C-alpha positions as CSV (number, residue, x, y, z in Angstrom):
1,M,0.0,0.0,0.0
2,K,2.8,2.4,0.9
3,A,4.6,1.8,-2.4
4,Q,1.5,2.9,-4.3
5,A,1.3,6.1,-2.2
6,V,4.9,6.9,-2.8
7,Q,4.8,6.3,-6.5
8,P,2.7,9.4,-7.5
9,V,5.0,11.7,-5.3
10,V,8.1,10.3,-7.1
11,E,6.5,10.9,-10.5
12,I,5.5,14.5,-9.5
13,V,9.0,15.3,-8.3
14,Q,10.6,14.0,-11.5
15,D,8.4,16.3,-13.5
16,K,9.9,19.8,-13.0
17,P,6.7,22.0,-13.3
18,G,4.9,19.4,-11.3
19,A,7.6,19.4,-8.7
20,I,7.5,23.2,-8.4
21,S,3.7,23.2,-8.0
22,Y,4.0,20.3,-5.5
23,W,6.5,22.1,-3.3
24,F,4.7,25.4,-3.6
25,S,1.4,23.9,-2.5
26,L,3.2,22.1,0.3
27,S,4.8,25.4,1.5
28,V,1.4,27.2,1.2
29,A,-0.2,24.6,3.3
30,G,2.5,24.9,5.9
31,V,2.4,28.7,6.0
32,S,-1.4,28.8,6.2
33,A,-1.3,26.5,9.2
34,L,0.5,29.2,11.2
35,S,-1.5,31.6,13.5
36,W,-1.1,35.3,13.7
37,E,0.8,34.9,17.0
38,A,3.2,32.4,15.3
39,W,3.8,34.9,12.5
40,G,4.5,37.6,15.1
41,V,7.1,35.5,16.8
42,I,8.8,34.6,13.5
43,V,8.9,38.2,12.3
44,G,10.1,39.3,15.7
45,M,12.9,36.8,15.6
46,I,14.0,37.8,12.1
47,G,13.9,41.5,13.2
48,V,16.1,40.7,16.2
49,A,18.6,38.8,14.1
50,I,18.8,41.7,11.6
51,T,19.1,44.3,14.4
52,T,21.9,42.3,16.1
53,G,23.8,41.8,12.9
54,T,23.6,45.5,12.0
55,N,24.6,46.6,15.5
56,Y,27.6,44.2,15.4
57,Y,28.7,45.5,12.0
58,F,28.6,49.2,13.0
59,K,30.2,48.6,16.5
60,R,33.0,46.7,15.0
61,R,33.6,49.4,12.4
62,D,33.5,52.0,15.2
63,D,36.0,50.1,17.3
64,K,38.4,49.8,14.3
65,R,38.2,53.6,13.7
66,K,38.8,54.3,17.4
67,E,41.8,51.9,17.4
68,R,43.3,53.7,14.4
69,E,42.8,57.1,16.0
70,S,44.3,55.9,19.2
71,Q,47.3,54.5,17.4
72,A,47.8,57.7,15.5
73,A,47.7,59.7,18.8
74,I,50.3,57.4,20.3
75,D,52.5,57.7,17.3
76,A,52.2,61.5,17.3
77,D,53.1,61.6,21.0
78,R,56.0,59.3,20.5
79,A,57.3,61.6,17.6
80,K,56.9,64.7,19.8
81,R,59.0,63.0,22.6
82,E,61.6,61.9,20.1
83,A,61.8,65.5,18.8
84,Y,62.0,66.9,22.3
85,R,64.8,64.5,23.2
86,R,66.8,65.5,20.1
87,D,66.5,69.2,21.0
88,E,67.9,68.7,24.4
């Protein structure tokens, strides 16, 4: 009995337009089963992931900029001390 049930699915998957419509209808059925609360949770989780990634990117960029500025200030102070020592 199971072999007969599996056979039409295999035939649909081998046929490309049939496979596309099969998977599309399967995904539509899965999506329509979700409630509004579930959609709210999913959208919220996606929003949190995007916000976290964006924050990480800009914080890392800011940290690199501050590190370059700090190193430039250290190098400038070192050059001033070297110049002052030469003048003595």
